[in-house]
C-alpha positions in Angstrom: -80.1 -195.1 -102.8 -78.1 -198.1 -101.2 -77.6 -200.9 -103.4 -77.4 -204.4 -102.4 -74.7 -207.0 -103.8 -76.3 -209.1 -105.9 -75.7 -212.7 -106.8 -73.2 -213.4 -109.8 -71.7 -216.8 -111.0 -69.4 -218.1 -113.6 -71.8 -219.5 -115.6 -73.9 -216.3 -116.3 -71.6 -213.9 -115.4 -73.1 -211.5 -118.6 -76.1 -211.2 -116.8 -75.9 -210.7 -113.4 -73.8 -208.3 -110.9 -73.4 -210.1 -108.1 -73.6 -213.8 -106.6 -73.5 -215.6 -103.1 -70.0 -215.7 -101.8 -53.0 -226.7 -107.4 -50.7 -228.8 -107.0 -51.7 -231.9 -107.9 -48.2 -233.5 -108.8 -46.7 -233.0 -105.2 -50.0 -234.2 -103.4 -48.9 -237.4 -102.0 -45.9 -236.2 -101.2 -47.0 -233.9 -99.4 -49.8 -236.2 -97.6 -46.7 -238.5 -96.4 -45.2 -235.7 -94.8 -48.3 -234.7 -93.3 -48.8 -238.3 -91.9 -45.2 -238.9 -90.5 -45.4 -235.6 -88.5 -47.7 -233.5 -86.3 -49.2 -229.9 -87.0 -48.6 -228.4 -84.1 -48.2 -224.8 -86.1 -51.1 -225.3 -87.7 -53.4 -225.6 -84.6 -52.6 -222.9 -82.3 -54.9 -220.3 -82.7 -58.6 -220.2 -82.7 -61.6 -217.7 -83.6 -63.7 -217.0 -81.1 -67.4 -215.9 -81.4 -67.9 -213.3 -78.8 -71.9 -212.1 -77.4 -72.1 -208.8 -76.1 -74.0 -207.4 -73.3 -77.1 -205.4 -73.9 -76.1 -201.8 -74.5 -72.7 -202.8 -75.2 -70.9 -201.7 -78.9 -68.0 -203.3 -80.2 -64.4 -201.9 -80.0 -63.8 -199.1 -82.9 -60.6 -201.2 -83.2 -62.0 -204.5 -84.5 -62.3 -204.7 -88.3 -65.7 -204.7 -90.1 -65.7 -208.2 -90.6 -65.5 -208.9 -86.6 -68.4 -206.8 -86.3 -72.3 -208.8 -86.3 -76.0 -207.3 -85.3 -78.3 -209.6 -83.5 -82.1 -209.4 -84.8 -82.5 -208.4 -81.2 -80.2 -205.5 -81.6 -77.2 -206.9 -79.7 -73.4 -207.2 -80.9 -71.7 -210.1 -82.1 -67.6 -210.2 -82.6 -65.4 -212.0 -83.7 -61.9 -212.6 -82.2 -58.2 -214.3 -83.4 -56.8 -215.8 -80.2 -54.2 -217.6 -78.9 -55.3 -221.7 -78.7 -54.6 -221.5 -74.9 -56.3 -218.4 -74.2 -59.5 -218.9 -71.7 -62.1 -221.2 -72.0 -62.4 -222.9 -76.0 -66.3 -222.5 -75.5 -67.7 -221.0 -78.9 -64.2 -221.2 -80.8 -63.1 -222.9 -83.5 -59.7 -224.4 -84.2 -58.1 -222.4 -87.6 -54.4 -222.7 -89.3 -51.6 -220.4 -87.7 -51.0 -217.3 -89.8 -52.1 -213.7 -90.4 -55.6 -213.6 -91.2 -56.7 -211.1 -93.1 -60.6 -211.7 -93.2 -63.3 -213.8 -91.7 -66.7 -215.0 -93.5 -69.3 -217.0 -91.6 -71.7 -218.9 -93.9 -75.1 -220.0 -92.5 -75.0 -223.4 -93.3 -72.4 -226.0 -91.0 -71.2 -227.7 -94.4 -68.9 -231.0 -93.6 -65.6 -230.0 -95.1 -66.2 -233.3 -98.0 -68.9 -231.8 -98.9 -67.6 -227.9 -99.8 -67.8 -227.0 -103.8 -64.5 -227.3 -105.2 -64.3 -223.4 -106.5 -65.9 -220.2 -104.7 -65.4 -216.6 -105.8 -64.9 -213.5 -103.9 -66.3 -210.4 -105.0 -63.9 -207.4 -103.3 -60.3 -205.8 -103.4 -58.3 -208.4 -102.0 -55.5 -205.9 -102.6 -56.7 -203.3 -100.2 -55.3 -202.4 -97.3 -57.5 -203.3 -95.2 -58.6 -206.3 -97.7 -62.5 -205.2 -98.8 -64.6 -208.6 -99.0 -68.3 -207.7 -100.1 -69.4 -211.6 -101.0 -67.9 -215.3 -100.9 -69.7 -217.5 -103.2 -69.8 -221.0 -104.7 -68.1 -219.9 -108.0 -70.6 -222.2 -110.2 -74.1 -222.5 -109.2 -77.8 -222.8 -110.9 -79.0 -219.4 -111.9 -82.6 -218.1 -111.3 -85.3 -219.7 -113.0 -87.1 -217.2 -114.5 -90.2 -216.7 -116.5 -89.8 -215.6 -120.1 -90.6 -212.1 -121.1 -92.8 -212.4 -123.7 -92.3 -211.2 -127.0 -88.5 -210.3 -126.9 -86.0 -212.1 -129.1 -84.6 -214.6 -126.9 -82.3 -216.5 -129.3 -79.2 -215.3 -128.0 -80.2 -216.2 -124.0 -80.5 -219.8 -124.4 -77.2 -221.4 -123.6 -77.5 -223.6 -126.7 -75.2 -226.5 -125.8 -74.0 -229.1 -128.2 -74.3 -232.8 -127.5 -73.2 -236.0 -129.7 -70.8 -238.4 -129.1 -69.1 -238.1 -132.6 -68.7 -233.9 -131.6 -70.2 -233.3 -134.9 -71.9 -230.0 -133.2 -70.4 -226.8 -133.3 -72.1 -223.4 -132.0 -70.4 -219.9 -133.4 -70.8 -216.6 -132.2 -73.4 -214.7 -133.9 -74.6 -211.1 -132.9 -78.2 -211.4 -131.8 -78.5 -214.6 -133.2 -77.8 -218.7 -132.7 -75.4 -219.9 -135.4 -74.4 -223.6 -135.5 -72.7 -226.4 -137.8 -73.4 -230.4 -137.8 -70.1 -232.1 -139.3 -71.5 -235.1 -141.0 -72.0 -238.3 -139.3 -74.1 -241.5 -138.0 -74.9 -240.7 -134.5 -77.6 -238.1 -133.7 -76.5 -234.7 -132.7 -77.6 -231.4 -132.5 -78.1 -228.8 -129.3 -80.4 -228.1 -126.4 -80.9 -225.1 -124.2 -79.0 -225.1 -120.7 -80.8 -222.0 -119.8 -83.6 -222.4 -117.2 -86.8 -220.2 -118.5 -90.0 -221.7 -117.9 -93.7 -219.7 -118.9 -95.5 -217.0 -116.6 -98.3 -218.8 -114.4 -101.8 -217.7 -112.6 -103.7 -215.7 -114.4 -100.8 -214.7 -116.9 -100.8 -218.6 -117.9 -103.0 -217.8 -121.2 -102.2 -219.4 -124.5 -99.1 -218.9 -125.9 -97.1 -219.6 -128.7 -93.8 -220.2 -129.7 -91.6 -218.3 -132.5 -88.5 -218.5 -134.5 -87.2 -217.8 -137.7 -84.5 -220.6 -139.1 -82.3 -220.2 -142.3 -79.6 -222.6 -143.8 -79.2 -226.0 -145.1 -80.1 -229.5 -143.7 -82.9 -231.1 -142.4 -83.4 -230.0 -138.5 -85.9 -231.3 -136.1 -86.9 -228.8 -133.0 -88.4 -230.6 -129.7 -88.9 -228.9 -126.2 -88.6 -230.8 -123.1 -90.1 -230.7 -119.6 -88.5 -230.9 -116.5 -90.4 -232.8 -113.7 -88.9 -234.4 -110.4 -87.2 -236.8 -112.3 -85.0 -234.3 -114.5 -85.9 -233.9 -118.4 -87.5 -236.1 -120.1 -87.1 -237.0 -124.2 -88.1 -234.1 -126.1 -91.3 -233.9 -127.9 -91.2 -232.7 -131.7 -92.6 -229.1 -132.3 -91.9 -229.4 -135.9 -89.2 -231.0 -138.8 -88.1 -228.9 -141.3 -86.1 -228.7 -144.7 -83.7 -225.3 -144.6 -82.6 -224.8 -148.0 -81.5 -221.2 -147.3 -84.8 -218.8 -147.4 -85.9 -217.8 -144.2 -88.1 -219.6 -142.6 -90.5 -219.5 -139.7 -92.2 -221.9 -137.5 -94.5 -221.1 -134.7 -95.8 -223.7 -132.3 -99.3 -223.4 -129.8 -97.8 -224.1 -126.7 -100.3 -227.2 -124.9 -101.2 -226.4 -121.6 -99.6 -229.0 -119.8 -96.3 -227.7 -121.6 -97.0 -224.3 -120.2 -97.5 -225.3 -116.4 -94.7 -227.2 -116.3 -91.6 -226.1 -114.1 -89.0 -225.3 -116.7 -88.6 -225.7 -120.8 -85.8 -227.1 -122.4 -85.5 -226.7 -126.4 -83.5 -228.6 -128.9 -82.5 -228.7 -132.5 -81.5 -232.0 -134.0 -79.7 -232.7 -137.5 -82.0 -235.4 -138.5 -80.0 -236.6 -141.7 -76.3 -237.9 -141.9 -75.2 -234.8 -144.4 -75.7 -232.7 -141.0 -76.1 -229.2 -141.8 -75.8 -225.2 -140.8 -77.6 -222.5 -139.8 -79.0 -219.5 -137.6 -81.7 -219.3 -135.7 -82.4 -215.6 -136.3 -85.4 -215.0 -133.4 -87.0 -217.0 -131.0 -89.7 -215.9 -128.9 -92.5 -216.7 -126.8 -96.0 -214.9 -127.9 -98.9 -214.5 -125.6 -102.1 -214.5 -128.2 -104.8 -212.4 -127.8 -103.4 -209.7 -126.0 -105.3 -206.3 -125.4 -102.5 -203.6 -125.0 -102.9 -201.0 -121.9 -101.4 -197.3 -121.9 -97.5 -197.3 -121.6 -96.5 -197.2 -118.3 -96.2 -194.0 -116.2 -92.4 -192.7 -115.4 -91.3 -191.6 -111.8 -87.9 -190.3 -110.5 -86.1 -189.9 -107.1 -84.8 -187.0 -105.6 -82.3 -187.4 -102.5 -81.4 -183.5 -102.0 -84.4 -183.0 -99.3 -84.0 -179.3 -100.7 -87.2 -177.3 -101.9 -85.2 -175.1 -104.2 -83.9 -178.1 -106.0 -87.0 -179.5 -106.5 -88.4 -176.5 -107.9 -85.0 -176.0 -109.9 -85.6 -179.2 -111.9 -89.5 -179.1 -112.2 -89.3 -178.1 -115.6 -87.3 -181.0 -116.6 -89.4 -183.3 -115.1 -92.1 -182.3 -116.5 -90.4 -181.9 -120.3 -89.4 -185.4 -119.7 -93.0 -187.0 -118.7 -91.9 -187.6 -115.4 -95.3 -188.4 -113.4 -94.2 -189.5 -109.7 -92.0 -187.9 -107.6 -89.8 -189.6 -104.9 -88.6 -187.2 -102.8 -86.5 -187.2 -99.9 -87.8 -184.7 -97.5 -86.2 -182.8 -94.2 -86.2 -183.6 -91.0 -87.6 -180.7 -89.7 -91.5 -180.8 -91.6 -93.0 -178.4 -88.6 -94.6 -174.6 -89.6 -93.3 -175.5 -93.4 -89.8 -175.3 -92.5 -87.7 -174.2 -95.7 -91.1 -173.9 -97.8 -91.0 -177.6 -97.8 -95.0 -177.7 -97.6 -95.2 -175.1 -100.1 -93.3 -176.6 -102.6 -94.8 -179.8 -102.4 -98.1 -178.3 -102.8 -97.0 -176.5 -105.7 -95.6 -179.2 -107.9 -99.1 -181.9 -106.8 -101.1 -178.9 -108.3 -98.6 -178.9 -111.7 -99.8 -182.9 -112.0 -96.9 -184.7 -109.8 -97.7 -187.5 -107.5 -95.5 -186.9 -104.7 -94.3 -189.7 -102.6 -91.8 -189.2 -99.4 -89.0 -191.6 -99.2 -87.4 -192.6 -95.9 -84.9 -195.3 -95.2 -81.7 -196.5 -93.5 -81.2 -200.3 -92.5 -81.4 -199.9 -88.6 -84.8 -199.0 -89.1 -85.7 -202.8 -88.4 -84.2 -202.8 -85.3 -86.4 -203.1 -81.8 -84.8 -200.2 -80.7 -85.6 -197.8 -83.2 -89.0 -198.6 -83.8 -90.2 -195.9 -81.7 -88.5 -193.3 -83.5 -89.7 -194.5 -87.1 -93.2 -195.1 -86.0 -93.2 -191.1 -84.6 -92.0 -189.9 -87.7 -94.2 -192.0 -89.7 -97.1 -190.4 -88.3 -95.5 -187.0 -88.7 -95.7 -187.9 -92.6 -99.0 -189.2 -92.4 -100.7 -185.9 -91.7 -99.1 -184.4 -94.6 -100.9 -187.3 -96.9 -103.9 -185.9 -99.1 -102.4 -182.7 -98.4 -99.1 -182.3 -99.5 -98.3 -186.5 -100.2 -99.8 -188.7 -101.7 -97.5 -192.0 -100.5 -94.7 -192.5 -98.0 -92.2 -194.8 -99.4 -89.6 -197.0 -97.2 -86.1 -198.2 -98.7 -84.9 -199.7 -95.5 -82.3 -202.9 -97.3 -81.5 -204.2 -94.0 -79.8 -207.4 -95.6 -76.9 -204.4 -95.5 -76.6 -204.9 -92.0 -73.4 -207.0 -90.3 -74.8 -210.6 -89.7 -78.3 -210.1 -91.5 -77.0 -213.2 -94.0 -76.6 -215.5 -90.4 -80.1 -214.8 -89.2 -82.2 -214.4 -92.5 -85.5 -215.4 -91.2 -85.6 -213.3 -87.8 -84.3 -210.4 -89.7 -87.3 -211.0 -91.9 -90.0 -211.4 -89.5 -88.2 -208.1 -88.0 -88.7 -206.6 -91.8 -92.5 -207.3 -91.9 -93.6 -206.4 -88.8 -92.0 -203.2 -89.5 -94.2 -202.4 -92.1 -97.3 -203.6 -89.9 -96.8 -201.2 -87.7 -96.1 -198.2 -90.5 -99.3 -199.8 -91.9 -101.7 -199.1 -89.1 -104.2 -201.5 -89.7 -104.8 -200.3 -93.2 -104.9 -196.8 -92.4 -101.6 -195.8 -94.1 -100.5 -198.2 -96.7 -97.0 -197.7 -97.5 -94.7 -198.6 -100.4 -91.6 -200.8 -99.5 -88.6 -200.9 -101.5 -86.9 -204.4 -102.7 -83.7 -205.8 -104.7 -84.8 -207.3 -107.6 -83.6 -210.8 -106.9 -85.1 -211.2 -103.0 -87.9 -213.0 -106.0 -85.5 -216.0 -106.4 -85.0 -216.8 -102.6 -87.1 -219.3 -101.2 -86.8 -218.1 -97.4 -88.2 -214.3 -98.7 -91.4 -216.3 -99.9 -93.0 -215.7 -96.6 -92.1 -211.9 -96.2 -93.2 -211.0 -99.8 -96.8 -212.6 -99.0 -96.8 -210.9 -95.8 -95.9 -207.2 -97.5 -98.4 -207.8 -100.3 -100.8 -207.1 -97.3 -99.3 -204.0 -96.2 -98.3 -202.3 -99.1 -99.7 -199.4 -101.7 -97.4 -200.7 -104.0 -94.2 -202.5 -104.0 -91.2 -200.6 -105.5 -88.2 -202.9 -107.0 -85.0 -201.9 -107.9 -84.5 -203.6 -110.7 -81.0 -202.9 -111.3 -80.0 -205.0 -114.3 -78.8 -203.0 -117.6 -79.4 -205.8 -120.2 -83.1 -205.2 -121.4 -83.8 -209.0 -121.9 -82.3 -209.8 -118.0 -84.3 -206.6 -117.1 -87.5 -207.9 -118.9 -87.3 -211.2 -117.6 -86.7 -210.1 -113.7 -89.7 -208.0 -114.5 -91.6 -210.3 -116.0 -91.2 -212.5 -112.4 -92.5 -209.6 -110.9 -95.6 -209.0 -112.4 -96.6 -212.4 -112.2 -96.5 -211.9 -108.4 -98.1 -208.4 -108.6 -101.0 -210.2 -110.6 -101.0 -213.1 -108.0 -101.0 -211.0 -104.9 -102.9 -208.1 -106.5 -100.8 -205.8 -105.4 -99.0 -203.2 -108.1 -95.0 -202.9 -108.5 -92.6 -200.3 -109.9 -89.7 -201.3 -111.7 -86.5 -199.5 -111.5 -83.5 -198.9 -113.8 -80.5 -197.6 -112.6 -78.8 -194.3 -113.8 -76.5 -193.4 -111.4 -72.6 -194.1 -110.6 -71.6 -197.8 -110.0 -68.1 -198.6 -109.8 -66.6 -202.0 -111.3 -65.7 -204.3 -108.4 -62.9 -206.9 -108.2 -63.2 -210.9 -108.4 -61.2 -213.7 -107.5 -61.9 -217.2 -108.5 -60.3 -220.1 -105.6 -59.9 -223.6 -106.3 -59.4 -226.9 -104.1 -55.5 -227.3 -103.4 -53.2 -228.2 -101.0 -52.0 -225.2 -99.9 -54.2 -221.4 -100.5 -55.0 -218.3 -98.8 -58.7 -219.4 -98.4 -59.2 -222.0 -95.2 -63.0 -223.2 -95.0 -64.6 -225.7 -92.5 -67.8 -226.2 -91.0 -68.0 -224.6 -87.4 -71.1 -226.0 -85.7 -73.8 -223.9 -84.1 -72.3 -220.8 -86.5 -72.0 -222.3 -89.7 -69.0 -222.7 -92.3 -65.8 -220.1 -91.6 -64.3 -218.7 -94.4 -61.0 -217.5 -93.0 -58.5 -215.5 -96.0 -54.7 -215.4 -95.0 -51.8 -213.3 -95.9 -50.1 -216.0 -96.9 -51.0 -220.1 -97.8 -51.6 -222.8 -95.5 -52.4 -226.2 -95.5 -55.5 -227.9 -95.1 -55.9 -229.1 -91.1 -58.1 -228.6 -88.3 -60.3 -230.7 -90.4 -61.0 -227.7 -93.0 -60.7 -227.4 -96.8 -57.8 -224.9 -98.4 -58.5 -222.8 -101.9 -55.4 -221.7 -103.7 -56.2 -218.4 -105.9 -56.5 -218.8 -109.7 -57.7 -216.1 -111.3 -58.9 -212.6 -111.1 -61.3 -210.3 -112.9 -63.7 -207.6 -112.3 -67.6 -207.1 -112.3 -68.5 -204.0 -114.5 -70.7 -201.5 -112.9 -72.4 -201.1 -116.2 -73.9 -204.3 -115.7 -76.3 -202.8 -112.8 -76.2 -199.2 -114.6 -77.0 -197.2 -117.6 -74.7 -194.1 -116.4 -72.4 -193.3 -119.7 -74.1 -195.7 -121.9 -75.3 -194.6 -124.9 -78.9 -192.5 -124.1 -80.5 -194.8 -126.7 -79.7 -198.2 -124.7 -82.4 -196.2 -121.9 -84.8 -196.0 -124.7 -84.4 -199.7 -125.2 -84.4 -200.3 -121.5 -87.7 -198.2 -121.2 -89.2 -199.3 -124.7 -88.6 -203.0 -123.8 -90.2 -203.1 -119.9 -93.2 -201.5 -121.5 -93.7 -204.0 -124.2 -93.4 -206.6 -121.7 -96.1 -204.8 -119.7 -98.1 -204.1 -122.2 -98.6 -207.8 -123.4 -98.8 -209.2 -120.0 -102.3 -207.3 -120.0 -102.5 -206.3 -116.5 -105.5 -204.9 -114.6 -105.7 -201.2 -114.8 -105.2 -201.0 -110.8 -101.6 -202.6 -111.4 -100.2 -201.0 -114.1 -96.6 -200.9 -113.2 -94.5 -197.6 -112.7 -91.2 -197.2 -114.6 -88.8 -195.7 -112.0 -85.5 -193.7 -112.9 -82.9 -193.8 -109.8 -80.5 -190.2 -110.1 -81.2 -189.8 -113.8 -78.9 -187.1 -115.3 -79.7 -183.9 -116.6 -79.0 -185.3 -120.1 -81.4 -188.4 -119.4 -84.5 -186.1 -118.8 -83.7 -183.6 -122.0 -83.1 -187.1 -124.2 -86.7 -188.2 -122.8 -87.9 -185.0 -123.2 -87.0 -185.0 -127.0 -87.9 -188.6 -127.0 -91.6 -187.0 -126.4 -92.5 -189.7 -123.8 
């Protein structure tokens, strides 16, 4: 399955795969030199935005970054030209120097308002260089609902406060450990992580449970966020820690449960301070009726009936109920025994879903062929198929981020036509992170009308992070009366390189607003100075984004069991109606994974 690039920020690098894309001692001297001398060398080339005629394609010699698709199917290109060349319409003056890459961000941000640091995901040492995403280095994490019943003690980003610097956070496995030294002024900790309680029909009675041990008197509190930010915390409990574990339980008032987000606090209430550990911290739903465990499914992309037949015993033994299969292009006359094999699999108790998908499917020029293929597949429904799934992922198209609203409308139009007025509901495949994007709300609301099930690539290997995103989607499922499937990645994912850039007087990253187009980001082979109304950034550090933040491939098999068990527990605690029971999916499970699941007896 095609995979999108996921958001990653410096503050939550352990929780997400991808985010959205110093020379101070001599600054005064350099400023004086620039004021005294003109900069002709810095203004001798331009970027040009070119709109190709319908049907024309970009020249093959252009780099990947120079080609962008418009939602109408026409191509745009970016070229670097001498400033003196032809018309200056549709151009942006940029500093002189050899350009390695250019990216356009859709918002035109004045140079003075650009963030002080940026992160690039990609390989800057490759030839040509590869840039997957450019995003501000620091940005707010997504606000997610708490997954019920999980220990979140280590997922709160506990932050010390107090002017005497009395409070210290210690590293501790699966717990939050602290010390508050003696002092006169108030001191303690608050949670910087953004959490909220689920809304709508899932906003039942909640309680907060904590297990603490240590020494000293502490007060626990909760603050709620309003339009003015967080107010002072309201006390939950004050307790004297004497060494033995203590359990604090607090039933959440409806006003707090409905808050935009919540912030917990722990304050040492006596001058002598204290120390301790929060061993567990969980939000529990009261009066929960546990449904059955979620059924499991797998994808298979082989398009070969003989491979399906070979894998059938392993799927059966592993407890797989749903097979999502890529079918051959030729379906007539039972080509290659496809229909016969599908009939046998259905007779063995499997639900069969045909999987189609390509980003170009949403282009107007491709619509007729997509509909014709869908009509052929629809004739098999009820006999050889139980559903059709579309893994389109148009956000992989070059230029998608520049016209998001229009692309989303094409995406929705495609599913509306495939649905054929309710005759053939389909299963759209979506990345987990799209639920956090405000611009995607109309898309998701519309898809709920045409989908028999939304299939979510919930590709986070950390069980708590995966459970938080899953809770957001299960909340959406309840609100829109549309079931979802939650997938775990078991296939190979390579590490990605990253580089952080910081504002400087000279650097290899230059950024400036380009009126009418957005904000241009230009990477140079050698450092350039700030010029032409832009900002310059110098590379500060390089790192990597481990692939195992996305996939469980090559992880111990018990971690996959923990992932599946965690998501099963969450969906059970949320007590969705039978019609909305989610499906858990495995993407590219190895034979070892299937044998492990068979041994566990799922």
